[in-house]
C-alpha positions as protocol buffer text, in pm:
chain_id: "A"
residue {
  index: 1
  type: MET
  ca { x: 0 y: 0 z: 0 }
}
residue {
  index: 2
  type: LYS
  ca { x: 299 y: 228 z: 56 }
}
residue {
  index: 3
  type: TYR
  ca { x: 386 y: 240 z: -313 }
}
residue {
  index: 4
  type: ALA
  ca { x: 31 y: 256 z: -449 }
}
residue {
  index: 5
  type: ALA
  ca { x: 14 y: 631 z: -514 }
}
residue {
  index: 6
  type: PRO
  ca { x: 344 y: 656 z: -708 }
}
residue {
  index: 7
  type: ALA
  ca { x: 251 y: 343 z: -903 }
}
residue {
  index: 8
  type: ILE
  ca { x: -83 y: 498 z: -996 }
}
residue {
  index: 9
  type: LEU
  ca { x: 89 y: 818 z: -1111 }
}
residue {
  index: 10
  type: VAL
  ca { x: 331 y: 626 z: -1330 }
}
residue {
  index: 11
  type: ALA
  ca { x: 52 y: 405 z: -1466 }
}
residue {
  index: 12
  type: LEU
  ca { x: -136 y: 721 z: -1569 }
}
residue {
  index: 13
  type: VAL
  ca { x: 159 y: 817 z: -1788 }
}
residue {
  index: 14
  type: PHE
  ca { x: 150 y: 488 z: -1975 }
}
residue {
  index: 15
  type: LEU
  ca { x: -230 y: 469 z: -1998 }
}
residue {
  index: 16
  type: GLY
  ca { x: -243 y: 828 z: -2117 }
}
residue {
  index: 17
  type: SER
  ca { x: 21 y: 753 z: -2377 }
}
residue {
  index: 18
  type: ILE
  ca { x: -194 y: 476 z: -2517 }
}
residue {
  index: 19
  type: LEU
  ca { x: -510 y: 686 z: -2518 }
}
residue {
  index: 20
  type: CYS
  ca { x: -345 y: 1006 z: -2644 }
}
residue {
  index: 21
  type: ASN
  ca { x: -142 y: 849 z: -2924 }
}
residue {
  index: 22
  type: ARG
  ca { x: -267 y: 1100 z: -3179 }
}
residue {
  index: 23
  type: VAL
  ca { x: -122 y: 1398 z: -3359 }
}
residue {
  index: 24
  type: THR
  ca { x: -424 y: 1578 z: -3499 }
}
residue {
  index: 25
  type: PRO
  ca { x: -572 y: 1755 z: -3194 }
}
residue {
  index: 26
  type: LEU
  ca { x: -323 y: 2025 z: -3104 }
}
residue {
  index: 27
  type: VAL
  ca { x: -293 y: 2146 z: -2745 }
}
residue {
  index: 28
  type: PHE
  ca { x: -117 y: 2483 z: -2726 }
}
residue {
  index: 29
  type: GLY
  ca { x: 33 y: 2407 z: -3066 }
}
residue {
  index: 30
  type: LEU
  ca { x: 172 y: 2069 z: -2959 }
}
residue {
  index: 31
  type: PRO
  ca { x: 54 y: 1726 z: -3069 }
}
residue {
  index: 32
  type: LEU
  ca { x: -168 y: 1557 z: -2812 }
}
residue {
  index: 33
  type: PHE
  ca { x: 89 y: 1285 z: -2740 }
}
residue {
  index: 34
  type: PHE
  ca { x: 362 y: 1538 z: -2657 }
}
residue {
  index: 35
  type: ALA
  ca { x: 124 y: 1759 z: -2458 }
}
residue {
  index: 36
  type: TRP
  ca { x: 19 y: 1457 z: -2250 }
}
residue {
  index: 37
  type: HIS
  ca { x: 379 y: 1379 z: -2164 }
}
residue {
  index: 38
  type: LEU
  ca { x: 444 y: 1737 z: -2058 }
}
residue {
  index: 39
  type: PHE
  ca { x: 126 y: 1730 z: -1848 }
}
residue {
  index: 40
  type: SER
  ca { x: 229 y: 1398 z: -1693 }
}
residue {
  index: 41
  type: VAL
  ca { x: 565 y: 1543 z: -1584 }
}
residue {
  index: 42
  type: PHE
  ca { x: 382 y: 1814 z: -1390 }
}
residue {
  index: 43
  type: LEU
  ca { x: 124 y: 1564 z: -1264 }
}
residue {
  index: 44
  type: ILE
  ca { x: 390 y: 1330 z: -1125 }
}
residue {
  index: 45
  type: SER
  ca { x: 583 y: 1619 z: -971 }
}
residue {
  index: 46
  type: ALA
  ca { x: 273 y: 1753 z: -797 }
}
residue {
  index: 47
  type: GLY
  ca { x: 167 y: 1407 z: -684 }
}
residue {
  index: 48
  type: MET
  ca { x: 507 y: 1325 z: -539 }
}
residue {
  index: 49
  type: TRP
  ca { x: 516 y: 1662 z: -361 }
}
residue {
  index: 50
  type: LEU
  ca { x: 176 y: 1587 z: -207 }
}
residue {
  index: 51
  type: ILE
  ca { x: 294 y: 1243 z: -97 }
}
residue {
  index: 52
  type: PHE
  ca { x: 605 y: 1400 z: 59 }
}
residue {
  index: 53
  type: HIS
  ca { x: 405 y: 1679 z: 222 }
}
residue {
  index: 54
  type: PHE
  ca { x: 147 y: 1451 z: 385 }
}
residue {
  index: 55
  type: ASP
  ca { x: 390 y: 1179 z: 491 }
}
residue {
  index: 56
  type: PRO
  ca { x: 397 y: 1172 z: 874 }
}
residue {
  index: 57
  type: GLN
  ca { x: 769 y: 1088 z: 880 }
}
residue {
  index: 58
  type: ASN
  ca { x: 851 y: 1419 z: 714 }
}
residue {
  index: 59
  type: ARG
  ca { x: 673 y: 1619 z: 985 }
}
residue {
  index: 60
  type: GLN
  ca { x: 925 y: 1520 z: 1250 }
}
residue {
  index: 61
  type: THR
  ca { x: 1195 y: 1779 z: 1293 }
}
residue {
  index: 62
  type: ASP
  ca { x: 1544 y: 1710 z: 1407 }
}
residue {
  index: 63
  type: LEU
  ca { x: 1640 y: 1867 z: 1740 }
}
residue {
  index: 64
  type: ASP
  ca { x: 1973 y: 1982 z: 1599 }
}
residue {
  index: 65
  type: ASP
  ca { x: 1791 y: 2180 z: 1331 }
}
residue {
  index: 66
  type: GLU
  ca { x: 1574 y: 2352 z: 1593 }
}
residue {
  index: 67
  type: LYS
  ca { x: 1879 y: 2445 z: 1801 }
}
residue {
  index: 68
  type: PHE
  ca { x: 2049 y: 2584 z: 1491 }
}
residue {
  index: 69
  type: LEU
  ca { x: 1747 y: 2793 z: 1394 }
}
residue {
  index: 70
  type: ASN
  ca { x: 1691 y: 2928 z: 1746 }
}
residue {
  index: 71
  type: SER
  ca { x: 2051 y: 3040 z: 1805 }
}
């Protein structure tokens, strides 16, 4: 279950590549296939940031960091 969200994000890239394997509809002047890959880069980046942000292990702060910031 720990690796489900990243696996889903990566699977969306491959499924989208299959579904968007066309050239004719242009998105911002780019073929649909290329536009999907650009969108998927931002989608994976945002998804991984959300996973990192909501991970409880990343909320713990190191005591040495707090001492450094307070001095």
